[in-house]
C-alpha angles and dihedrals in degrees: 000000000000118000140166118214131169111228116228111280093012131108092198119089123237112228122183147108127289112263120245122223114302099007102075097113092049094047093046094061092044090047093054092051094045091043091053091050094046093048090053089051090050092051090056092047103041134057117241088259092052090046088053091050093046087053093051093047102041104027102034098030094225123163120227093259089051092050091054089046098049098034107033093150090060102032119024101164128057091209090056090054091050089050093048091047090052091049090051093049091047091052091048091050092044091056097032094116092049093047091048091053092050092051096050 
């Protein structure tokens, strides 16, 4: 399962896969390195507003309605949140091969 988390004291998200039994330590180190690399890629690809939305979706796990509710100063319309989410996902899919190469 893919997740993005922000380690304590860090402003960079941790993206990775959930560890299986017995390999948590090894995956955590790899996850942190991949997470750092992926966040740097996303920062180049996404506008600050899109980065904020990606954080709210992937790290916080908020739904569009919740984002509008909890962040009305930043996002006042659910349709805008859906549109921006689609824009983020299209960009990620468009660059999936490049991202995959950089994470290998």
